[in-house]
PDB file of N, CA, C and O in Angstrom, chain B, residues numbered from 101:
ATOM      1  N   MET B 101      -6.701 255.674  31.963  1.00  0.00           N
ATOM      2  CA  MET B 101      -7.234 256.529  31.234  1.00  0.00           C
ATOM      3  C   MET B 101      -8.685 255.426  30.386  1.00  0.00           C
ATOM      4  O   MET B 101      -8.569 254.287  29.934  1.00  0.00           O
ATOM      5  N   TYR B 102      -9.919 256.294  30.431  1.00  0.00           N
ATOM      6  CA  TYR B 102     -11.059 255.557  30.354  1.00  0.00           C
ATOM      7  C   TYR B 102     -11.563 255.711  28.663  1.00  0.00           C
ATOM      8  O   TYR B 102     -12.275 256.705  28.811  1.00  0.00           O
ATOM      9  N   GLU B 103     -11.646 255.441  27.420  1.00  0.00           N
ATOM     10  CA  GLU B 103     -12.501 256.312  26.274  1.00  0.00           C
ATOM     11  C   GLU B 103     -13.547 255.463  25.741  1.00  0.00           C
ATOM     12  O   GLU B 103     -13.611 254.236  25.808  1.00  0.00           O
ATOM     13  N   VAL B 104     -14.399 256.313  25.178  1.00  0.00           N
ATOM     14  CA  VAL B 104     -15.558 254.958  24.818  1.00  0.00           C
ATOM     15  C   VAL B 104     -15.120 255.810  23.377  1.00  0.00           C
ATOM     16  O   VAL B 104     -14.407 256.740  23.001  1.00  0.00           O
ATOM     17  N   THR B 105     -16.255 254.605  22.773  1.00  0.00           N
ATOM     18  CA  THR B 105     -15.097 255.047  21.086  1.00  0.00           C
ATOM     19  C   THR B 105     -17.546 254.375  20.288  1.00  0.00           C
ATOM     20  O   THR B 105     -18.242 253.450  20.708  1.00  0.00           O
ATOM     21  N   TRP B 106     -17.877 255.467  19.139  1.00  0.00           N
ATOM     22  CA  TRP B 106     -18.674 254.420  18.705  1.00  0.00           C
ATOM     23  C   TRP B 106     -18.481 254.606  16.875  1.00  0.00           C
ATOM     24  O   TRP B 106     -17.387 254.486  16.323  1.00  0.00           O
ATOM     25  N   VAL B 107     -19.438 254.834  16.330  1.00  0.00           N
ATOM     26  CA  VAL B 107     -19.320 254.894  14.916  1.00  0.00           C
ATOM     27  C   VAL B 107     -20.967 255.330  15.116  1.00  0.00           C
ATOM     28  O   VAL B 107     -21.884 254.778  15.725  1.00  0.00           O
ATOM     29  N   ALA B 108     -20.876 256.896  14.110  1.00  0.00           N
ATOM     30  CA  ALA B 108     -21.515 257.317  13.922  1.00  0.00           C
ATOM     31  C   ALA B 108     -21.907 257.955  12.812  1.00  0.00           C
ATOM     32  O   ALA B 108     -20.852 258.080  12.190  1.00  0.00           O
ATOM     33  N   TYR B 109     -22.898 258.515  12.069  1.00  0.00           N
ATOM     34  CA  TYR B 109     -23.718 258.493  11.146  1.00  0.00           C
ATOM     35  C   TYR B 109     -23.621 260.160  10.575  1.00  0.00           C
ATOM     36  O   TYR B 109     -24.592 260.716  11.087  1.00  0.00           O
ATOM     37  N   GLU B 110     -23.002 260.974   9.896  1.00  0.00           N
ATOM     38  CA  GLU B 110     -22.943 262.097   8.881  1.00  0.00           C
ATOM     39  C   GLU B 110     -23.236 262.733   8.235  1.00  0.00           C
ATOM     40  O   GLU B 110     -22.220 263.210   7.729  1.00  0.00           O
ATOM     41  N   ILE B 111     -23.945 263.082   7.888  1.00  0.00           N
ATOM     42  CA  ILE B 111     -24.071 263.899   6.699  1.00  0.00           C
ATOM     43  C   ILE B 111     -23.207 265.039   5.460  1.00  0.00           C
ATOM     44  O   ILE B 111     -23.358 266.254   5.588  1.00  0.00           O
ATOM     45  N   PHE B 112     -22.592 264.638   4.657  1.00  0.00           N
ATOM     46  CA  PHE B 112     -21.679 265.526   4.198  1.00  0.00           C
ATOM     47  C   PHE B 112     -22.255 266.025   2.881  1.00  0.00           C
ATOM     48  O   PHE B 112     -22.420 265.549   1.757  1.00  0.00           O
ATOM     49  N   GLU B 113     -22.509 267.267   3.532  1.00  0.00           N
ATOM     50  CA  GLU B 113     -23.444 268.241   1.685  1.00  0.00           C
ATOM     51  C   GLU B 113     -22.466 268.683   0.612  1.00  0.00           C
ATOM     52  O   GLU B 113     -22.911 269.079  -0.466  1.00  0.00           O
ATOM     53  N   GLU B 114     -21.249 268.641   0.826  1.00  0.00           N
ATOM     54  CA  GLU B 114     -21.052 268.687  -0.182  1.00  0.00           C
ATOM     55  C   GLU B 114     -20.630 267.701  -0.822  1.00  0.00           C
ATOM     56  O   GLU B 114     -19.703 267.973  -1.585  1.00  0.00           O
ATOM     57  N   LEU B 115     -21.070 266.291  -0.797  1.00  0.00           N
ATOM     58  CA  LEU B 115     -21.105 264.758  -0.817  1.00  0.00           C
ATOM     59  C   LEU B 115     -22.554 264.419  -1.556  1.00  0.00           C
ATOM     60  O   LEU B 115     -22.892 263.531  -2.339  1.00  0.00           O
ATOM     61  N   GLY B 116     -23.157 265.380  -1.033  1.00  0.00           N
ATOM     62  CA  GLY B 116     -24.903 265.300  -0.959  1.00  0.00           C
ATOM     63  C   GLY B 116     -25.162 262.830  -0.540  1.00  0.00           C
ATOM     64  O   GLY B 116     -25.595 261.801  -1.059  1.00  0.00           O
ATOM     65  N   ARG B 117     -24.379 263.438   0.885  1.00  0.00           N
ATOM     66  CA  ARG B 117     -24.381 262.133   1.505  1.00  0.00           C
ATOM     67  C   ARG B 117     -24.276 261.902   2.734  1.00  0.00           C
ATOM     68  O   ARG B 117     -23.701 262.754   3.411  1.00  0.00           O
ATOM     69  N   TYR B 118     -24.716 260.878   3.283  1.00  0.00           N
ATOM     70  CA  TYR B 118     -24.024 259.986   4.774  1.00  0.00           C
ATOM     71  C   TYR B 118     -23.047 259.760   5.024  1.00  0.00           C
ATOM     72  O   TYR B 118     -22.354 259.731   4.007  1.00  0.00           O
ATOM     73  N   GLU B 119     -22.476 259.543   5.957  1.00  0.00           N
ATOM     74  CA  GLU B 119     -20.857 258.780   5.944  1.00  0.00           C
ATOM     75  C   GLU B 119     -20.902 257.946   6.610  1.00  0.00           C
ATOM     76  O   GLU B 119     -22.078 257.580   6.610  1.00  0.00           O
ATOM     77  N   GLN B 120     -19.819 256.790   7.822  1.00  0.00           N
ATOM     78  CA  GLN B 120     -20.073 256.769   8.664  1.00  0.00           C
ATOM     79  C   GLN B 120     -17.942 256.737   9.144  1.00  0.00           C
ATOM     80  O   GLN B 120     -16.894 256.434   8.573  1.00  0.00           O
ATOM     81  N   VAL B 121     -18.481 257.374  10.786  1.00  0.00           N
ATOM     82  CA  VAL B 121     -17.523 258.298  10.594  1.00  0.00           C
ATOM     83  C   VAL B 121     -17.523 257.681  12.539  1.00  0.00           C
ATOM     84  O   VAL B 121     -18.437 257.902  13.334  1.00  0.00           O
ATOM     85  N   HIS B 122     -15.892 256.719  12.915  1.00  0.00           N
ATOM     86  CA  HIS B 122     -15.472 256.613  14.277  1.00  0.00           C
ATOM     87  C   HIS B 122     -15.343 257.864  14.734  1.00  0.00           C
ATOM     88  O   HIS B 122     -14.754 258.799  14.191  1.00  0.00           O
ATOM     89  N   LYS B 123     -16.185 257.835  16.233  1.00  0.00           N
ATOM     90  CA  LYS B 123     -15.939 258.803  16.999  1.00  0.00           C
ATOM     91  C   LYS B 123     -15.110 258.645  18.519  1.00  0.00           C
ATOM     92  O   LYS B 123     -14.993 257.473  18.878  1.00  0.00           O
ATOM     93  N   SER B 124     -14.543 259.645  19.416  1.00  0.00           N
ATOM     94  CA  SER B 124     -14.459 259.436  20.588  1.00  0.00           C
ATOM     95  C   SER B 124     -14.228 260.038  21.713  1.00  0.00           C
ATOM     96  O   SER B 124     -13.876 261.184  21.993  1.00  0.00           O
ATOM     97  N   LEU B 125     -14.387 259.440  22.106  1.00  0.00           N
ATOM     98  CA  LEU B 125     -14.322 260.969  24.194  1.00  0.00           C
ATOM     99  C   LEU B 125     -13.298 259.703  25.120  1.00  0.00           C
ATOM    100  O   LEU B 125     -13.576 258.523  25.335  1.00  0.00           O
ATOM    101  N   GLN B 126     -11.864 260.623  25.594  1.00  0.00           N
ATOM    102  CA  GLN B 126     -11.868 260.678  26.631  1.00  0.00           C
ATOM    103  C   GLN B 126     -12.233 260.428  28.699  1.00  0.00           C
ATOM    104  O   GLN B 126     -13.118 261.281  28.769  1.00  0.00           O
ATOM    105  N   PHE B 127     -12.131 259.954  29.968  1.00  0.00           N
ATOM    106  CA  PHE B 127     -12.488 260.376  30.967  1.00  0.00           C
ATOM    107  C   PHE B 127     -11.544 260.145  31.676  1.00  0.00           C
ATOM    108  O   PHE B 127     -10.916 259.171  31.262  1.00  0.00           O
ATOM    109  N   ASP B 128     -11.121 260.603  32.599  1.00  0.00           N
ATOM    110  CA  ASP B 128     -10.689 260.024  33.644  1.00  0.00           C
ATOM    111  C   ASP B 128     -10.303 259.098  34.939  1.00  0.00           C
ATOM    112  O   ASP B 128      -9.348 258.789  35.652  1.00  0.00           O
ATOM    113  N   SER B 129     -12.696 258.706  34.616  1.00  0.00           N
ATOM    114  CA  SER B 129     -12.277 257.634  35.582  1.00  0.00           C
ATOM    115  C   SER B 129     -13.757 256.775  34.583  1.00  0.00           C
ATOM    116  O   SER B 129     -14.441 257.136  33.625  1.00  0.00           O
ATOM    117  N   LEU B 130     -13.698 255.070  35.762  1.00  0.00           N
ATOM    118  CA  LEU B 130     -14.451 254.356  34.748  1.00  0.00           C
ATOM    119  C   LEU B 130     -15.545 254.620  35.062  1.00  0.00           C
ATOM    120  O   LEU B 130     -16.268 253.786  34.516  1.00  0.00           O
ATOM    121  N   GLU B 131     -16.506 255.744  36.002  1.00  0.00           N
ATOM    122  CA  GLU B 131     -17.267 256.040  36.014  1.00  0.00           C
ATOM    123  C   GLU B 131     -18.448 256.750  35.292  1.00  0.00           C
ATOM    124  O   GLU B 131     -19.659 256.554  35.184  1.00  0.00           O
ATOM    125  N   GLU B 132     -17.124 258.091  34.639  1.00  0.00           N
ATOM    126  CA  GLU B 132     -17.633 259.096  34.058  1.00  0.00           C
ATOM    127  C   GLU B 132     -17.937 258.599  32.322  1.00  0.00           C
ATOM    128  O   GLU B 132     -18.755 258.965  31.478  1.00  0.00           O
ATOM    129  N   ALA B 133     -16.370 257.184  32.343  1.00  0.00           N
ATOM    130  CA  ALA B 133     -17.039 257.162  30.870  1.00  0.00           C
ATOM    131  C   ALA B 133     -18.500 255.304  30.389  1.00  0.00           C
ATOM    132  O   ALA B 133     -18.916 254.972  29.279  1.00  0.00           O
ATOM    133  N   LYS B 134     -18.813 254.586  31.875  1.00  0.00           N
ATOM    134  CA  LYS B 134     -19.824 254.347  32.230  1.00  0.00           C
ATOM    135  C   LYS B 134     -21.389 255.164  31.744  1.00  0.00           C
ATOM    136  O   LYS B 134     -22.208 254.990  30.842  1.00  0.00           O
ATOM    137  N   GLU B 135     -21.242 256.112  32.893  1.00  0.00           N
ATOM    138  CA  GLU B 135     -22.464 257.273  32.901  1.00  0.00           C
ATOM    139  C   GLU B 135     -22.670 257.911  31.431  1.00  0.00           C
ATOM    140  O   GLU B 135     -23.776 258.297  31.053  1.00  0.00           O
ATOM    141  N   PHE B 136     -21.431 257.993  30.589  1.00  0.00           N
ATOM    142  CA  PHE B 136     -21.377 258.760  28.603  1.00  0.00           C
ATOM    143  C   PHE B 136     -21.760 257.595  28.140  1.00  0.00           C
ATOM    144  O   PHE B 136     -22.420 257.528  27.103  1.00  0.00           O
ATOM    145  N   TYR B 137     -21.360 256.373  28.927  1.00  0.00           N
ATOM    146  CA  TYR B 137     -21.656 255.371  27.803  1.00  0.00           C
ATOM    147  C   TYR B 137     -23.147 255.237  27.721  1.00  0.00           C
ATOM    148  O   TYR B 137     -23.852 255.492  26.744  1.00  0.00           O
ATOM    149  N   ILE B 138     -23.517 254.798  28.900  1.00  0.00           N
ATOM    150  CA  ILE B 138     -25.371 254.314  29.758  1.00  0.00           C
ATOM    151  C   ILE B 138     -26.502 255.939  28.348  1.00  0.00           C
ATOM    152  O   ILE B 138     -27.493 255.589  27.707  1.00  0.00           O
ATOM    153  N   ASN B 139     -25.949 257.411  28.276  1.00  0.00           N
ATOM    154  CA  ASN B 139     -26.418 258.228  28.066  1.00  0.00           C
ATOM    155  C   ASN B 139     -26.282 257.733  26.392  1.00  0.00           C
ATOM    156  O   ASN B 139     -27.106 257.193  25.655  1.00  0.00           O
ATOM    157  N   LYS B 140     -24.993 258.134  26.178  1.00  0.00           N
ATOM    158  CA  LYS B 140     -24.929 257.969  24.739  1.00  0.00           C
ATOM    159  C   LYS B 140     -26.011 256.377  23.988  1.00  0.00           C
ATOM    160  O   LYS B 140     -26.267 256.518  22.792  1.00  0.00           O
ATOM    161  N   LYS B 141     -26.306 255.660  24.339  1.00  0.00           N
ATOM    162  CA  LYS B 141     -26.152 254.528  23.672  1.00  0.00           C
ATOM    163  C   LYS B 141     -28.080 254.966  23.814  1.00  0.00           C
ATOM    164  O   LYS B 141     -28.864 254.044  23.590  1.00  0.00           O
ATOM    165  N   GLU B 142     -28.352 255.635  23.991  1.00  0.00           N
ATOM    166  CA  GLU B 142     -30.025 256.249  24.071  1.00  0.00           C
ATOM    167  C   GLU B 142     -30.036 256.573  22.872  1.00  0.00           C
ATOM    168  O   GLU B 142     -30.885 256.185  22.069  1.00  0.00           O
ATOM    169  N   ASP B 143     -28.994 257.400  22.588  1.00  0.00           N
ATOM    170  CA  ASP B 143     -28.660 258.360  20.977  1.00  0.00           C
ATOM    171  C   ASP B 143     -28.640 257.579  19.820  1.00  0.00           C
ATOM    172  O   ASP B 143     -29.040 257.830  18.683  1.00  0.00           O
ATOM    173  N   ILE B 144     -27.943 256.281  20.446  1.00  0.00           N
ATOM    174  CA  ILE B 144     -27.934 255.884  18.608  1.00  0.00           C
ATOM    175  C   ILE B 144     -28.268 253.966  19.411  1.00  0.00           C
ATOM    176  O   ILE B 144     -28.580 253.411  20.465  1.00  0.00           O
ATOM    177  N   ASP B 145     -27.762 253.558  17.375  1.00  0.00           N
ATOM    178  CA  ASP B 145     -27.936 251.938  17.766  1.00  0.00           C
ATOM    179  C   ASP B 145     -27.108 251.409  18.741  1.00  0.00           C
ATOM    180  O   ASP B 145     -25.891 251.476  18.572  1.00  0.00           O
ATOM    181  N   VAL B 146     -27.509 250.958  19.608  1.00  0.00           N
ATOM    182  CA  VAL B 146     -26.918 250.454  20.738  1.00  0.00           C
ATOM    183  C   VAL B 146     -25.892 249.353  19.605  1.00  0.00           C
ATOM    184  O   VAL B 146     -24.682 249.480  19.796  1.00  0.00           O
ATOM    185  N   GLU B 147     -26.292 248.347  18.508  1.00  0.00           N
ATOM    186  CA  GLU B 147     -25.333 248.009  17.880  1.00  0.00           C
ATOM    187  C   GLU B 147     -23.982 248.651  17.479  1.00  0.00           C
ATOM    188  O   GLU B 147     -23.036 247.961  17.099  1.00  0.00           O
ATOM    189  N   HIS B 148     -23.927 250.050  17.583  1.00  0.00           N
ATOM    190  CA  HIS B 148     -22.657 250.774  16.911  1.00  0.00           C
ATOM    191  C   HIS B 148     -21.678 251.173  17.879  1.00  0.00           C
ATOM    192  O   HIS B 148     -20.658 251.734  17.479  1.00  0.00           O
ATOM    193  N   ILE B 149     -21.854 250.960  19.084  1.00  0.00           N
ATOM    194  CA  ILE B 149     -21.416 251.306  20.177  1.00  0.00           C
ATOM    195  C   ILE B 149     -20.388 250.424  21.396  1.00  0.00           C
ATOM    196  O   ILE B 149     -20.779 249.385  21.929  1.00  0.00           O
ATOM    197  N   LYS B 150     -19.130 251.021  21.673  1.00  0.00           N
ATOM    198  CA  LYS B 150     -19.027 249.582  22.504  1.00  0.00           C
ATOM    199  C   LYS B 150     -18.096 251.186  23.249  1.00  0.00           C
ATOM    200  O   LYS B 150     -17.762 252.314  22.887  1.00  0.00           O
ATOM    201  N   LEU B 151     -18.014 250.143  24.666  1.00  0.00           N
ATOM    202  CA  LEU B 151     -17.054 251.046  25.562  1.00  0.00           C
ATOM    203  C   LEU B 151     -15.675 250.106  25.575  1.00  0.00           C
ATOM    204  O   LEU B 151     -15.312 248.938  25.439  1.00  0.00           O
ATOM    205  N   SER B 152     -15.289 251.124  25.772  1.00  0.00           N
ATOM    206  CA  SER B 152     -13.231 250.375  25.292  1.00  0.00           C
ATOM    207  C   SER B 152     -12.809 251.128  26.449  1.00  0.00           C
ATOM    208  O   SER B 152     -12.809 252.359  26.430  1.00  0.00           O
ATOM    209  N   ILE B 153     -12.359 250.288  27.710  1.00  0.00           N
ATOM    210  CA  ILE B 153     -11.131 250.380  28.364  1.00  0.00           C
ATOM    211  C   ILE B 153      -9.755 250.606  28.102  1.00  0.00           C
ATOM    212  O   ILE B 153      -9.088 249.587  27.920  1.00  0.00           O
ATOM    213  N   LEU B 154      -9.105 251.826  28.035  1.00  0.00           N
ATOM    214  CA  LEU B 154      -7.273 251.413  28.028  1.00  0.00           C
ATOM    215  C   LEU B 154      -7.355 251.370  29.342  1.00  0.00           C
ATOM    216  O   LEU B 154      -8.167 251.842  30.137  1.00  0.00           O
ATOM    217  N   LEU B 155      -6.014 250.479  29.505  1.00  0.00           N
ATOM    218  CA  LEU B 155      -5.472 250.436  31.056  1.00  0.00           C
ATOM    219  C   LEU B 155      -4.092 250.280  31.030  1.00  0.00           C
ATOM    220  O   LEU B 155      -3.422 249.296  30.717  1.00  0.00           O
ATOM    221  N   GLU B 156      -3.666 251.704  31.508  1.00  0.00           N
ATOM    222  CA  GLU B 156      -2.749 252.300  31.388  1.00  0.00           C
ATOM    223  C   GLU B 156      -1.745 251.364  32.303  1.00  0.00           C
ATOM    224  O   GLU B 156      -0.738 251.921  32.739  1.00  0.00           O
ATOM    225  N   GLU B 157      -1.968 249.921  32.633  1.00  0.00           N
ATOM    226  CA  GLU B 157      -0.397 249.775  33.474  1.00  0.00           C
ATOM    227  C   GLU B 157       0.071 249.247  32.896  1.00  0.00           C
ATOM    228  O   GLU B 157       1.301 249.211  32.933  1.00  0.00           O
ATOM    229  N   PHE B 158      -1.103 248.092  31.488  1.00  0.00           N
ATOM    230  CA  PHE B 158      -0.233 247.633  30.331  1.00  0.00           C
ATOM    231  C   PHE B 158       0.214 247.674  29.281  1.00  0.00           C
ATOM    232  O   PHE B 158      -0.528 247.831  28.312  1.00  0.00           O
ATOM    233  N   SER B 159       1.799 247.523  29.117  1.00  0.00           N
ATOM    234  CA  SER B 159       2.245 248.300  27.683  1.00  0.00           C
ATOM    235  C   SER B 159       1.486 247.992  26.487  1.00  0.00           C
ATOM    236  O   SER B 159       1.400 249.006  25.794  1.00  0.00           O
ATOM    237  N   ARG B 160       0.740 246.716  25.828  1.00  0.00           N
ATOM    238  CA  ARG B 160      -0.589 246.935  25.160  1.00  0.00           C
ATOM    239  C   ARG B 160      -1.534 247.000  25.754  1.00  0.00           C
ATOM    240  O   ARG B 160      -1.856 246.317  26.726  1.00  0.00           O
ATOM    241  N   ALA B 161      -2.280 248.095  25.087  1.00  0.00           N
ATOM    242  CA  ALA B 161      -3.885 248.824  25.872  1.00  0.00           C
ATOM    243  C   ALA B 161      -5.047 247.724  25.140  1.00  0.00           C
ATOM    244  O   ALA B 161      -5.542 247.487  24.039  1.00  0.00           O
ATOM    245  N   THR B 162      -5.108 247.175  26.777  1.00  0.00           N
ATOM    246  CA  THR B 162      -6.731 246.281  26.523  1.00  0.00           C
ATOM    247  C   THR B 162      -7.317 246.777  26.182  1.00  0.00           C
ATOM    248  O   THR B 162      -7.213 247.970  26.470  1.00  0.00           O
ATOM    249  N   GLU B 163      -8.593 246.326  25.167  1.00  0.00           N
ATOM    250  CA  GLU B 163      -9.712 246.454  25.655  1.00  0.00           C
ATOM    251  C   GLU B 163     -10.838 245.213  25.846  1.00  0.00           C
ATOM    252  O   GLU B 163     -10.990 244.042  25.500  1.00  0.00           O
ATOM    253  N   VAL B 164     -11.497 246.215  26.596  1.00  0.00           N
ATOM    254  CA  VAL B 164     -13.210 245.517  26.858  1.00  0.00           C
ATOM    255  C   VAL B 164     -13.806 246.144  26.315  1.00  0.00           C
ATOM    256  O   VAL B 164     -13.587 247.333  26.086  1.00  0.00           O
ATOM    257  N   VAL B 165     -15.201 245.161  25.787  1.00  0.00           N
ATOM    258  CA  VAL B 165     -16.463 245.360  25.177  1.00  0.00           C
ATOM    259  C   VAL B 165     -17.176 245.014  26.118  1.00  0.00           C
ATOM    260  O   VAL B 165     -16.867 243.947  26.649  1.00  0.00           O
ATOM    261  N   LEU B 166     -18.796 246.034  26.864  1.00  0.00           N
ATOM    262  CA  LEU B 166     -19.311 245.452  27.511  1.00  0.00           C
ATOM    263  C   LEU B 166     -20.519 245.773  26.159  1.00  0.00           C
ATOM    264  O   LEU B 166     -21.652 245.294  26.217  1.00  0.00           O
TER     265      LEU B 166
END
C-alpha cells in the first residue's frame, strides 16, 4: 500500500477562517502514487506535500519522503 499525504488549507465559512487540514489518498501501486504526487505538487505549495510510502512487509510502517 502506498499513501500520499499533504497539508491543505480549507475555508470554514461558519468559523470565517482558513484552517490547515491533513489529507491523504492510498494507492495500490508505487507508480500510481508517484503520478498523483507529481500532479498534486503542481496544485499546492511544494513545501507542504510529501510522499509517504507504507511498506506492508514491515511490522512497523516505514516512511520515505521524496
